[in-house]
Phi, psi and omega in degrees: 000137182273155181271152179258130177271136181204166175230142172246134183228124180289143178227156180283317179202164178285144177289152178287149182286134178253118178210161182284135173276127180082209185212157177288349178267354178301321179300330176297312180293319180300312182294321180292319180297322180284337182285163181266344182291135180277344183214130178223157173263133182246128174229138175230121182303133178083003180239135177286149182299321180291324175296314179299319179301315179299313182295316180293322177297322177297318180289323177298317178294314182296327182267007179056047177250014188304322181276353185250335180236148181219140176248151174207152178240126177229124181052045179058032174236131181270132176242139178240127182224153175271134183267000000 
């Protein structure tokens, strides 16, 4: 069996985790919630409609908007509607 080379280094504390608060897709939801239209088509260049639906559904769930907003994909086009 071969040996594994490694180093152990003492540290005072673990660094704090750096991550983004919210999502880059939050502005889509913010603008739609403020708008008066009950149904809109959403397009993001370079992103597939099904991918967008997944990301927006995650943000809708995280922001507790599940009963008020709904996403759907028809013919590879994402629709966002107010329920």
